[in-house]
DSSP file (Angstrom, degrees, kcal/mol; ACC not computed):
  #  RESIDUE AA STRUCTURE BP1 BP2  ACC     N-H-->O    O-->H-N    N-H-->O    O-->H-N    TCO  KAPPA ALPHA  PHI   PSI    X-CA   Y-CA   Z-CA
    1    1 A M              0   0    0      0, 0.0     2,-0.1     0, 0.0     0, 0.0   0.000 360.0 360.0 360.0 131.0   -1.4  -12.8   15.8
    2    2 A A        -     0   0    0      1,-0.1     0, 0.0     2,-0.1     0, 0.0  -0.385 360.0-134.8 -71.5 151.3   -0.6   -9.3   14.5
    3    3 A H  S    S+     0   0    0     -2,-0.1    -1,-0.1     2,-0.1   128,-0.0   0.028  70.2 111.0 -90.8  24.8    2.6   -7.7   15.6
    4    4 A T  S    S-     0   0    0      1,-0.1   128,-0.1   126,-0.0    -2,-0.1  -0.785  75.1-109.5-100.1 140.9    0.9   -4.3   16.3
    5    5 A P        -     0   0    0      0, 0.0     2,-0.4     0, 0.0   129,-0.4  -0.364  25.7-139.2 -71.8 156.8    0.6   -3.2   19.8
    6    6 A V  S    S+     0   0    0      1,-0.2   129,-0.2   135,-0.2   139,-0.0  -0.932  80.5   2.2-116.4 133.6   -2.9   -3.2   21.4
    7    7 A N  S    S-     0   0    0    127,-2.3    -1,-0.2    -2,-0.4   128,-0.1   0.893  81.8-168.2  55.7  45.4   -3.8   -0.3   23.7
    8    8 A H    >   -     0   0    0    126,-0.6     3,-2.5   124,-0.3    -1,-0.2  -0.423  26.6-123.2 -60.9 132.1   -0.6    1.5   23.2
    9    9 A P  T 3  S+     0   0    0      0, 0.0    -1,-0.1     0, 0.0     4,-0.1   0.792 109.7  47.7 -50.2 -32.0   -0.2    4.4   25.8
   10   10 A A  T >> S+     0   0    0      1,-0.2     4,-2.0     2,-0.1     3,-0.6   0.160  74.3 117.3 -99.6  23.7    0.2    7.0   23.1
   11   11 A R  H <> S+     0   0    0     -3,-2.5     4,-2.5     1,-0.2    -1,-0.2   0.853  71.7  56.5 -56.6 -39.2   -2.6    5.9   20.9
   12   12 A P  H 3> S+     0   0    0      0, 0.0     4,-2.1     0, 0.0    -1,-0.2   0.878 108.0  48.6 -64.8 -33.6   -4.5    9.1   21.3
   13   13 A I  H <> S+     0   0    0     -3,-0.6     4,-2.5     2,-0.2    -2,-0.2   0.929 111.7  48.9 -64.0 -43.7   -1.5   11.1   20.0
   14   14 A Y  H  X S+     0   0    0     -4,-2.0     4,-2.3     1,-0.2    -1,-0.2   0.887 110.7  51.4 -64.4 -36.0   -1.1    8.7   17.0
   15   15 A R  H  X S+     0   0    0     -4,-2.5     4,-2.1     2,-0.2    -1,-0.2   0.920 110.7  47.4 -64.0 -43.4   -4.8    9.1   16.3
   16   16 A A  H  X S+     0   0    0     -4,-2.1     4,-2.9     2,-0.2    -2,-0.2   0.897 110.4  52.9 -59.9 -42.3   -4.5   12.9   16.4
   17   17 A I  H  X S+     0   0    0     -4,-2.5     4,-2.2     1,-0.2    -2,-0.2   0.910 108.9  49.9 -60.8 -42.6   -1.4   12.7   14.1
   18   18 A G  H  X S+     0   0    0     -4,-2.3     4,-1.7     2,-0.2    -1,-0.2   0.881 111.4  48.5 -66.8 -36.5   -3.3   10.6   11.7
   19   19 A G  H  X S+     0   0    0     -4,-2.1     4,-2.5     2,-0.2    -2,-0.2   0.877 108.0  54.2 -68.2 -37.3   -6.2   13.2   11.8
   20   20 A L  H  X S+     0   0    0     -4,-2.9     4,-2.9     2,-0.2    -2,-0.2   0.927 107.3  51.7 -62.1 -42.9   -3.7   16.0   11.2
   21   21 A T  H  X S+     0   0    0     -4,-2.2     4,-2.2     1,-0.2    -2,-0.2   0.918 110.1  48.8 -56.7 -45.3   -2.4   14.2    8.1
   22   22 A G  H  X S+     0   0    0     -4,-1.7     4,-2.0     1,-0.2    -1,-0.2   0.891 109.8  51.8 -61.1 -42.2   -5.9   13.9    6.9
   23   23 A L  H  X S+     0   0    0     -4,-2.5     4,-2.7     2,-0.2    -2,-0.2   0.912 107.9  52.3 -64.3 -42.5   -6.5   17.6    7.6
   24   24 A Y  H  X S+     0   0    0     -4,-2.9     4,-3.1     1,-0.2     5,-0.3   0.938 108.2  51.2 -57.0 -46.0   -3.3   18.5    5.6
   25   25 A L  H  X S+     0   0    0     -4,-2.2     4,-2.0     1,-0.2    -1,-0.2   0.895 112.8  46.2 -56.8 -40.9   -4.6   16.5    2.6
   26   26 A V  H  X S+     0   0    0     -4,-2.0     4,-2.9     2,-0.2    -2,-0.2   0.945 113.2  48.4 -68.2 -46.1   -7.9   18.3    2.8
   27   27 A V  H  X S+     0   0    0     -4,-2.7     4,-2.6     1,-0.2     5,-0.2   0.911 113.5  45.9 -61.6 -48.1   -6.3   21.7    3.1
   28   28 A F  H  X S+     0   0    0     -4,-3.1     4,-1.8    -5,-0.2    -1,-0.2   0.877 114.8  49.8 -65.5 -36.9   -3.9   21.1    0.2
   29   29 A G  H  X S+     0   0    0     -4,-2.0     4,-2.7    -5,-0.3    -2,-0.2   0.929 110.0  48.7 -63.4 -48.5   -6.7   19.7   -1.9
   30   30 A V  H  X S+     0   0    0     -4,-2.9     4,-2.2     2,-0.2    -2,-0.2   0.936 114.2  46.1 -59.5 -50.6   -9.0   22.7   -1.2
   31   31 A L  H  X S+     0   0    0     -4,-2.6     4,-2.3     1,-0.2    -1,-0.2   0.843 112.0  51.7 -64.7 -31.4   -6.3   25.2   -2.1
   32   32 A G  H  X S+     0   0    0     -4,-1.8     4,-2.2     2,-0.2    -2,-0.2   0.894 107.4  52.0 -68.2 -42.3   -5.4   23.2   -5.1
   33   33 A V  H  X S+     0   0    0     -4,-2.7     4,-0.6     1,-0.2    -2,-0.2   0.917 112.6  46.5 -59.6 -43.5   -9.1   23.3   -6.3
   34   34 A I  H >< S+     0   0    0     -4,-2.2     3,-0.7     1,-0.2    -2,-0.2   0.924 113.9  47.4 -63.6 -45.2   -9.1   27.0   -5.8
   35   35 A A  H 3< S+     0   0    0     -4,-2.3    -1,-0.2     1,-0.2    -2,-0.2   0.801 119.5  38.3 -69.2 -28.9   -5.8   27.5   -7.6
   36   36 A T  H >< S+     0   0    0     -4,-2.2     3,-2.3    -5,-0.1    -1,-0.2   0.277  78.5 137.6-107.0  10.1   -6.8   25.3  -10.6
   37   37 A A  T << S+     0   0    0     -3,-0.7     3,-0.1    -4,-0.6    -3,-0.0  -0.350  75.4  20.5 -57.5 131.6  -10.4   26.2  -11.0
   38   38 A G  T 3  S+     0   0    0      1,-0.4    -1,-0.3    -2,-0.0     2,-0.1   0.230 100.7 112.1  92.4 -11.0  -11.2   26.6  -14.6
   39   39 A D  S <  S-     0   0    0     -3,-2.3    -1,-0.4     1,-0.1    -3,-0.1  -0.382  81.8 -82.1 -85.4 171.6   -8.2   24.5  -15.8
   40   40 A E    >   -     0   0    0      1,-0.1     3,-1.2    -2,-0.1    16,-0.7  -0.346  43.7-114.8 -66.4 155.1   -8.4   21.1  -17.5
   41   41 A I  T 3  S+     0   0    0      1,-0.3    16,-3.0    15,-0.2    17,-0.3   0.835 113.8  27.6 -66.3 -33.9   -8.8   18.2  -15.0
   42   42 A F  T 3  S+     0   0    0     14,-0.2    -1,-0.3    15,-0.1    68,-0.1  -0.283  86.8 161.9-117.5  46.4   -5.4   16.7  -15.8
   43   43 A A    <   -     0   0    0     -3,-1.2     2,-0.6    -7,-0.1    14,-0.1  -0.376  30.0-149.8 -71.1 145.2   -3.6   19.8  -17.0
   44   44 A Q        +     0   0    0     11,-0.1     2,-0.2     2,-0.0    -1,-0.1  -0.807  49.9 113.6-120.0  90.1    0.2   19.6  -17.0
   45   45 A D  S    S-     0   0    0     -2,-0.6     9,-0.1     9,-0.2     0, 0.0  -0.487  80.4 -76.4-132.2-155.6    1.5   23.0  -16.4
   46   46 A D        +     0   0    0     -2,-0.2     2,-0.3     7,-0.1    -2,-0.0   0.025  69.4 143.3-104.0  28.3    3.4   24.8  -13.7
   47   47 A T        -     0   0    0      7,-0.2     7,-1.8   -11,-0.0     2,-0.4  -0.514  26.0-176.0 -71.0 129.1    0.6   25.2  -11.1
   48   48 A Q  E     -A   53   0A   0     -2,-0.3     2,-0.4     5,-0.2     5,-0.2  -0.983  17.3-169.6-132.3 145.9    1.8   24.8   -7.5
   49   49 A V  E >  S-A   52   0A   0      3,-2.9     3,-2.5    -2,-0.4   -17,-0.1  -1.000  82.2 -11.2-133.3 126.2    0.1   24.8   -4.1
   50   50 A L  T 3  S-     0   0    0     -2,-0.4    -1,-0.1     1,-0.3     3,-0.1   0.824 130.8 -55.9  47.8  38.9    2.1   25.0   -0.9
   51   51 A G  T 3  S+     0   0    0      1,-0.3     2,-0.4    64,-0.0    -1,-0.3   0.462 115.9 114.3  82.1   4.1    5.2   24.3   -3.1
   52   52 A Q  E <   -A   49   0A   0     -3,-2.5    -3,-2.9    62,-0.1    -1,-0.3  -0.838  69.3-119.1-111.9 141.6    3.8   21.1   -4.6
   53   53 A G  E     +A   48   0A   0     -2,-0.4    59,-0.4    -5,-0.2     2,-0.3  -0.556  48.9 152.7 -71.1 141.8    2.9   20.6   -8.2
   54   54 A T        -     0   0    0     -7,-1.8     2,-0.3    -2,-0.2    -9,-0.2  -0.973  28.3-159.6-158.6 168.8   -0.9   19.8   -8.7
   55   55 A N     >  -     0   0    0     -2,-0.3     4,-2.4    54,-0.2     5,-0.2  -0.883  47.2 -84.2-144.6-179.0   -3.8   20.0  -11.0
   56   56 A F  H  > S+     0   0    0    -16,-0.7     4,-2.2    -2,-0.3   -14,-0.2   0.899 125.3  49.6 -57.6 -44.1   -7.6   19.9  -10.6
   57   57 A G  H  > S+     0   0    0    -16,-3.0     4,-2.3     1,-0.2    -1,-0.2   0.906 112.9  46.6 -65.4 -42.4   -7.7   16.0  -10.6
   58   58 A F  H  > S+     0   0    0    -17,-0.3     4,-2.6     1,-0.2    -1,-0.2   0.866 110.5  52.4 -66.5 -37.7   -5.0   15.7   -8.0
   59   59 A S  H  X S+     0   0    0     -4,-2.4     4,-2.0     2,-0.2    -2,-0.2   0.894 110.0  48.3 -66.4 -39.7   -6.5   18.3   -5.8
   60   60 A L  H  X S+     0   0    0     -4,-2.2     4,-2.6    -5,-0.2    -2,-0.2   0.933 111.8  50.4 -59.3 -48.4   -9.9   16.5   -5.9
   61   61 A L  H  X S+     0   0    0     -4,-2.3     4,-2.9     1,-0.2     5,-0.3   0.932 109.4  51.0 -56.9 -47.1   -8.2   13.2   -5.1
   62   62 A S  H  X S+     0   0    0     -4,-2.6     4,-2.9     1,-0.2     5,-0.2   0.918 109.8  50.0 -54.1 -46.7   -6.4   14.9   -2.2
   63   63 A V  H  X S+     0   0    0     -4,-2.0     4,-2.6     2,-0.2    -1,-0.2   0.936 112.2  47.3 -58.1 -52.6   -9.6   16.2   -0.9
   64   64 A L  H  X S+     0   0    0     -4,-2.6     4,-1.9     2,-0.2    -2,-0.2   0.909 114.8  45.3 -56.0 -48.5  -11.3   12.8   -1.1
   65   65 A L  H  X S+     0   0    0     -4,-2.9     4,-2.0     1,-0.2    -2,-0.2   0.902 113.3  50.6 -66.7 -41.4   -8.4   10.9    0.5
   66   66 A G  H  X S+     0   0    0     -4,-2.9     4,-2.5    -5,-0.3    -2,-0.2   0.886 109.6  50.4 -68.2 -37.9   -8.1   13.5    3.3
   67   67 A V  H  X S+     0   0    0     -4,-2.6     4,-2.4    -5,-0.2    -1,-0.2   0.882 108.6  52.2 -69.2 -34.9  -11.8   13.3    4.0
   68   68 A I  H  X S+     0   0    0     -4,-1.9     4,-2.0     2,-0.2    -2,-0.2   0.902 111.0  48.4 -64.5 -40.2  -11.7    9.4    4.3
   69   69 A V  H  X S+     0   0    0     -4,-2.0     4,-2.3     2,-0.2    -2,-0.2   0.929 112.3  47.6 -68.9 -43.6   -8.9    9.7    6.8
   70   70 A L  H  X S+     0   0    0     -4,-2.5     4,-2.2     1,-0.2    -2,-0.2   0.875 111.5  50.7 -65.3 -35.1  -10.7   12.4    8.9
   71   71 A V  H  X S+     0   0    0     -4,-2.4     4,-2.2     2,-0.2    -1,-0.2   0.928 110.8  49.1 -69.4 -38.2  -13.9   10.3    8.9
   72   72 A G  H  X S+     0   0    0     -4,-2.0     4,-2.3     1,-0.2     8,-0.5   0.866 111.4  49.6 -64.2 -35.9  -12.0    7.2   10.0
   73   73 A T  H  < S+     0   0    0     -4,-2.3    -1,-0.2     1,-0.2    -2,-0.2   0.896 110.3  50.2 -67.3 -37.3  -10.3    9.3   12.7
   74   74 A A  H  < S+     0   0    0     -4,-2.2    -2,-0.2    -5,-0.2    -1,-0.2   0.891 114.0  45.5 -66.5 -41.8  -13.7   10.6   13.9
   75   75 A L  H  < S+     0   0    0     -4,-2.2    -2,-0.2    -5,-0.2    -1,-0.2   0.886  81.6 168.9 -73.2 -38.2  -15.2    7.1   14.0
   76   76 A G    >X  +     0   0    0     -4,-2.3     3,-2.9    -5,-0.2     4,-0.7  -0.341  29.7 122.3  64.1-139.9  -12.3    5.5   15.8
   77   77 A R  T 34 S-     0   0    0      1,-0.3    -1,-0.1     2,-0.2    57,-0.1   0.870 111.5 -60.8  52.1  45.1  -13.1    1.9   17.1
   78   78 A N  T 3> S+     0   0    0     55,-0.3     4,-1.5     1,-0.1    -1,-0.3   0.431 121.3 106.2  54.6   4.9  -10.1    0.6   15.0
   79   79 A I  H <> S+     0   0    0     -3,-2.9     4,-2.7     2,-0.2     5,-0.3   0.878  81.2  52.0 -69.3 -38.6  -11.8    1.8   11.8
   80   80 A D  H  X S+     0   0    0     -4,-0.7     4,-2.4    -8,-0.5     5,-0.2   0.846 105.0  54.3 -63.0 -32.0   -9.1    4.5   11.8
   81   81 A V  H  > S+     0   0    0      2,-0.2     4,-2.1     1,-0.2    -1,-0.2   0.965 112.2  42.7 -67.0 -51.2   -6.4    1.9   12.2
   82   82 A A  H  X S+     0   0    0     -4,-1.5     4,-2.7     2,-0.2     5,-0.3   0.906 116.6  47.7 -62.2 -45.7   -7.6    0.0    9.1
   83   83 A I  H  X S+     0   0    0     -4,-2.7     4,-2.6     1,-0.2     5,-0.3   0.929 112.4  49.5 -68.9 -41.3   -8.1    3.2    7.0
   84   84 A N  H  X S+     0   0    0     -4,-2.4     4,-1.7    -5,-0.3    -1,-0.2   0.875 112.5  46.9 -62.9 -37.0   -4.8    4.7    8.0
   85   85 A Q  H  X S+     0   0    0     -4,-2.1     4,-2.1     2,-0.2    -2,-0.2   0.961 116.0  43.2 -69.3 -50.8   -3.0    1.5    7.1
   86   86 A W  H  X S+     0   0    0     -4,-2.7     4,-2.1     1,-0.2    -2,-0.2   0.859 114.1  50.9 -64.5 -36.3   -4.7    1.1    3.8
   87   87 A M  H  X S+     0   0    0     -4,-2.6     4,-2.9    -5,-0.3    -1,-0.2   0.868 108.2  54.7 -69.6 -35.4   -4.4    4.8    2.9
   88   88 A A  H  X S+     0   0    0     -4,-1.7     4,-2.2    -5,-0.3    -2,-0.2   0.929 109.1  45.4 -62.1 -45.2   -0.7    4.6    3.7
   89   89 A Y  H  X S+     0   0    0     -4,-2.1     4,-2.1     2,-0.2    -2,-0.2   0.913 113.8  51.0 -63.9 -41.6   -0.2    1.7    1.3
   90   90 A G  H  X S+     0   0    0     -4,-2.1     4,-2.4     2,-0.2    -2,-0.2   0.922 110.3  47.5 -59.9 -47.4   -2.2    3.6   -1.3
   91   91 A L  H  X S+     0   0    0     -4,-2.9     4,-2.9     1,-0.2     5,-0.2   0.864 109.2  55.4 -69.8 -32.2   -0.2    6.9   -0.9
   92   92 A M  H  X S+     0   0    0     -4,-2.2     4,-2.5    -5,-0.2     5,-0.3   0.940 110.5  44.8 -65.2 -42.7    3.1    4.9   -1.1
   93   93 A V  H  X S+     0   0    0     -4,-2.1     4,-2.7     1,-0.2     5,-0.2   0.916 115.3  48.6 -63.8 -41.5    2.0    3.3   -4.5
   94   94 A L  H  X S+     0   0    0     -4,-2.4     4,-2.1     2,-0.2    -2,-0.2   0.900 112.1  48.4 -65.9 -39.5    0.9    6.7   -5.7
   95   95 A G  H  X S+     0   0    0     -4,-2.9     4,-2.2     2,-0.2    -2,-0.2   0.918 114.1  44.4 -61.0 -47.2    4.1    8.4   -4.6
   96   96 A I  H  X S+     0   0    0     -4,-2.5     4,-2.1    -5,-0.2    -2,-0.2   0.901 114.4  50.1 -71.8 -39.1    6.3    5.8   -6.2
   97   97 A A  H  X S+     0   0    0     -4,-2.7     4,-1.5    -5,-0.3    -1,-0.2   0.899 110.0  50.2 -62.3 -37.1    4.2    5.7   -9.4
   98   98 A S  H  X S+     0   0    0     -4,-2.1     4,-0.6    -5,-0.2     3,-0.2   0.896 108.2  53.5 -68.0 -37.8    4.3    9.5   -9.6
   99   99 A L  H >< S+     0   0    0     -4,-2.2     3,-0.7     1,-0.2     4,-0.3   0.903 108.7  50.5 -60.1 -40.1    8.1    9.3   -9.2
  100  100 A A  H 3< S+     0   0    0     -4,-2.1    -1,-0.2     1,-0.2    -2,-0.2   0.832 120.2  34.1 -64.2 -33.0    8.3    6.9  -12.1
  101  101 A F  H >< S+     0   0    0     -4,-1.5     3,-1.9    -3,-0.2     6,-0.2   0.261  82.5 115.5-107.6   8.8    6.3    9.1  -14.3
  102  102 A I  T << S+     0   0    0     -3,-0.7    -1,-0.1    -4,-0.6    -2,-0.1   0.802  84.3  34.9 -59.4 -33.5    7.4   12.6  -13.1
  103  103 A R  T 3  S+     0   0    0     -4,-0.3    -1,-0.3    -3,-0.2     2,-0.2   0.069 107.8  84.3-113.0  28.8    9.1   13.8  -16.4
  104  104 A T  S X  S-     0   0    0     -3,-1.9     3,-1.1     1,-0.0    -3,-0.1  -0.649  90.0-106.9-115.6 175.3    6.8   12.1  -18.8
  105  105 A D  T 3  S+     0   0    0      1,-0.2    -4,-0.1    -2,-0.2    -3,-0.1   0.684 112.7  73.8 -73.6 -17.2    3.5   12.7  -20.5
  106  106 A A  T 3   +     0   0    0      1,-0.2     2,-2.1    -5,-0.1    -1,-0.2   0.389  62.3 107.4 -76.4   2.0    2.1   10.1  -18.1
  107  107 A N    X   +     0   0    0     -3,-1.1     3,-1.5    -6,-0.2    -1,-0.2  -0.495  39.8 162.6 -76.9  68.4    2.3   12.5  -15.2
  108  108 A I  T 3  S+     0   0    0     -2,-2.1   -51,-0.2     1,-0.3    -1,-0.2   0.721  70.3  52.4 -64.7 -20.3   -1.5   13.0  -15.2
  109  109 A F  T 3  S-     0   0    0     -3,-0.2    -1,-0.3   -52,-0.1   -54,-0.2   0.445 103.7-128.9 -99.1   1.7   -1.5   14.4  -11.7
  110  110 A N    <   +     0   0    0     -3,-1.5     2,-0.1     1,-0.2    -2,-0.1   0.889  45.0 175.0  59.2  41.8    1.2   17.2  -12.5
  111  111 A V        -     0   0    0    -13,-0.1     2,-0.3   -59,-0.1    -1,-0.2  -0.430  20.8-153.1 -78.0 153.0    3.4   16.2   -9.5
  112  112 A S     >  -     0   0    0    -59,-0.4     4,-1.8    -2,-0.1     3,-0.2  -0.701  37.9 -98.0-113.9 171.1    6.8   17.6   -8.8
  113  113 A I  H  > S+     0   0    0     -2,-0.3     4,-2.2     1,-0.2     5,-0.2   0.862 126.4  56.4 -63.6 -33.7    9.5   15.9   -6.8
  114  114 A F  H  > S+     0   0    0      1,-0.2     4,-2.4     2,-0.2    -1,-0.2   0.891 104.1  53.9 -66.7 -34.2    8.4   17.8   -3.7
  115  115 A T  H  > S+     0   0    0     -3,-0.2     4,-2.6     2,-0.2    -1,-0.2   0.887 108.1  48.7 -63.4 -38.5    4.9   16.4   -4.2
  116  116 A V  H  X S+     0   0    0     -4,-1.8     4,-2.5     2,-0.2     5,-0.3   0.917 111.3  50.9 -67.7 -40.6    6.4   12.8   -4.2
  117  117 A I  H  X S+     0   0    0     -4,-2.2     4,-2.0     1,-0.2    -2,-0.2   0.927 111.8  46.7 -67.3 -41.8    8.4   13.6   -1.0
  118  118 A V  H  X S+     0   0    0     -4,-2.4     4,-2.8     2,-0.2     5,-0.3   0.946 112.3  49.9 -65.6 -45.4    5.3   14.9    0.7
  119  119 A L  H  X S+     0   0    0     -4,-2.6     4,-2.0     1,-0.2    -2,-0.2   0.895 113.1  45.7 -59.9 -37.7    3.1   11.8   -0.4
  120  120 A L  H  X S+     0   0    0     -4,-2.5     4,-1.9     2,-0.2    -1,-0.2   0.852 114.3  48.6 -78.1 -29.6    5.7    9.3    0.8
  121  121 A T  H  X S+     0   0    0     -4,-2.0     4,-1.9    -5,-0.3    -2,-0.2   0.893 111.1  49.0 -68.6 -39.4    6.1   11.2    4.1
  122  122 A A  H  X S+     0   0    0     -4,-2.8     4,-2.7     1,-0.2     5,-0.2   0.904 110.4  53.5 -65.9 -42.8    2.3   11.4    4.6
  123  123 A S  H  X S+     0   0    0     -4,-2.0     4,-2.2    -5,-0.3    -2,-0.2   0.892 108.4  47.8 -62.1 -39.2    2.2    7.7    3.9
  124  124 A M  H  X S+     0   0    0     -4,-1.9     4,-2.2     2,-0.2    -1,-0.2   0.847 112.6  49.7 -70.2 -33.8    4.8    6.8    6.5
  125  125 A V  H  X S+     0   0    0     -4,-1.9     4,-2.5     2,-0.2    -2,-0.2   0.940 112.3  46.8 -69.4 -44.4    3.1    9.0    9.1
  126  126 A L  H  X S+     0   0    0     -4,-2.7     4,-2.4     2,-0.2    -2,-0.2   0.899 112.2  51.7 -59.1 -42.3   -0.4    7.3    8.3
  127  127 A L  H  X S+     0   0    0     -4,-2.2     4,-2.1    -5,-0.2    -1,-0.2   0.926 110.5  47.7 -66.3 -42.1    1.3    3.9    8.5
  128  128 A M  H  X S+     0   0    0     -4,-2.2     4,-1.5     2,-0.2    -2,-0.2   0.919 111.5  50.8 -59.6 -48.4    2.8    4.8   11.9
  129  129 A A  H  X S+     0   0    0     -4,-2.5     4,-0.7     1,-0.2    -1,-0.2   0.879 112.1  48.0 -56.3 -41.9   -0.6    6.1   13.1
  130  130 A G  H  < S+     0   0    0     -4,-2.4    -1,-0.2     1,-0.2    -2,-0.2   0.836 108.7  52.1 -70.6 -31.1   -2.2    2.9   12.1
  131  131 A M  H  < S+     0   0    0     -4,-2.1    -1,-0.2     1,-0.2     3,-0.2   0.785 118.7  34.6 -75.9 -26.3    0.4    0.6   13.6
  132  132 A Y  H  < S+     0   0    0     -4,-1.5  -124,-0.3    -5,-0.1    -1,-0.2   0.394 103.0  73.5-108.5  -0.4    0.1    2.2   17.1
  133  133 A G     <  +     0   0    0     -4,-0.7   -55,-0.3    -3,-0.2   -52,-0.1   0.442  60.7 129.4 -97.8   1.2   -3.6    3.2   17.3
  134  134 A K        -     0   0    0   -129,-0.4  -127,-2.3    -4,-0.2  -126,-0.6  -0.353  39.6-160.7 -68.4 133.2   -5.1   -0.2   17.8
  135  135 A V        +     0   0    0   -129,-0.2     2,-0.3  -128,-0.1    -2,-0.1  -0.934  20.3 154.1-114.1 135.9   -7.6   -0.6   20.7
  136  136 A G        -     0   0    0     -2,-0.4   -58,-0.0     1,-0.1   -59,-0.0  -0.895  42.8 -76.6-148.8 177.1   -8.6   -3.8   22.2
  137  137 A S     >  -     0   0    0     -2,-0.3     4,-2.0     1,-0.1     5,-0.1  -0.181  48.5-103.0 -70.9 169.3   -9.9   -5.4   25.3
  138  138 A E  H  > S+     0   0    0      1,-0.2     4,-2.7     2,-0.2     5,-0.2   0.882 122.5  55.8 -57.2 -40.6   -7.8   -6.1   28.3
  139  139 A E  H  > S+     0   0    0      2,-0.2     4,-2.2     1,-0.2    -1,-0.2   0.891 107.9  47.9 -61.0 -40.1   -7.5   -9.8   27.3
  140  140 A E  H  > S+     0   0    0      1,-0.2     4,-2.2     2,-0.2    -1,-0.2   0.922 110.9  50.2 -68.8 -39.0   -6.2   -8.8   23.9
  141  141 A A  H  X S+     0   0    0     -4,-2.0     4,-2.3     2,-0.2    -2,-0.2   0.877 112.0  47.8 -67.0 -38.9   -3.7   -6.5   25.3
  142  142 A E  H  X S+     0   0    0     -4,-2.7     4,-2.4     2,-0.2    -1,-0.2   0.881 111.2  51.3 -70.6 -33.5   -2.4   -9.2   27.8
  143  143 A A  H  X S+     0   0    0     -4,-2.2     4,-2.4     2,-0.2    -2,-0.2   0.896 109.4  50.9 -66.1 -38.3   -2.3  -11.7   25.0
  144  144 A F  H  X S+     0   0    0     -4,-2.2     4,-2.1     2,-0.2    -2,-0.2   0.935 111.2  47.1 -59.9 -47.9   -0.2   -9.3   23.0
  145  145 A Q  H  X S+     0   0    0     -4,-2.3     4,-2.0     1,-0.2    -2,-0.2   0.871 111.9  50.8 -69.5 -31.3    2.2   -8.7   26.0
  146  146 A K  H  X S+     0   0    0     -4,-2.4     4,-1.5     2,-0.2    -1,-0.2   0.933 112.0  46.6 -67.3 -43.5    2.5  -12.5   26.6
  147  147 A A  H  X S+     0   0    0     -4,-2.4     4,-1.4     1,-0.2    -2,-0.2   0.842 110.7  53.6 -63.4 -34.0    3.3  -13.1   22.9
  148  148 A R  H  < S+     0   0    0     -4,-2.1    -1,-0.2     1,-0.2    -2,-0.2   0.882 108.7  49.4 -70.1 -41.2    5.8  -10.2   22.9
  149  149 A L  H  < S+     0   0    0     -4,-2.0    -1,-0.2     1,-0.2    -2,-0.2   0.829 107.1  54.6 -69.7 -27.8    7.6  -11.7   25.9
  150  150 A V  H  <        0   0    0     -4,-1.5    -1,-0.2     1,-0.3    -2,-0.2   0.851 360.0 360.0 -72.6 -32.1    7.8  -15.1   24.3
  151  151 A L     <        0   0    0     -4,-1.4    -1,-0.3    -5,-0.1    -2,-0.2   0.548 360.0 360.0 -76.4 360.0    9.5  -13.7   21.2
């Protein structure tokens, strides 16, 4: 049995927080696409959007990831929970990998240290939204409460 709460009282708030994170990714990506229009897809220059380093490729990736989170939030029915959790893990990997390559030629997404901080923060917010947004039947909620009391 998973150790994530079922039917948490604040699940609508967590779902909204996940949606706002997806909206931020879309807004950042769209502003990045506008700022980097005409540049190479993986340009490594000093382009910044909202204080974060970016290029056309990373901006497109941000729009794609944000749209996926927003679609999951709109669908609900625990689809948002799975999307938020997997997206959180993906953003963590992307943030840590970006940190490892930040001052090398392998920095294909032109990230700055602030970009890494935002990626890791967004991943933690999505993970939190995924952990507390699970919806289930009353039987599942009661089973979770019984298992929680045993532990």
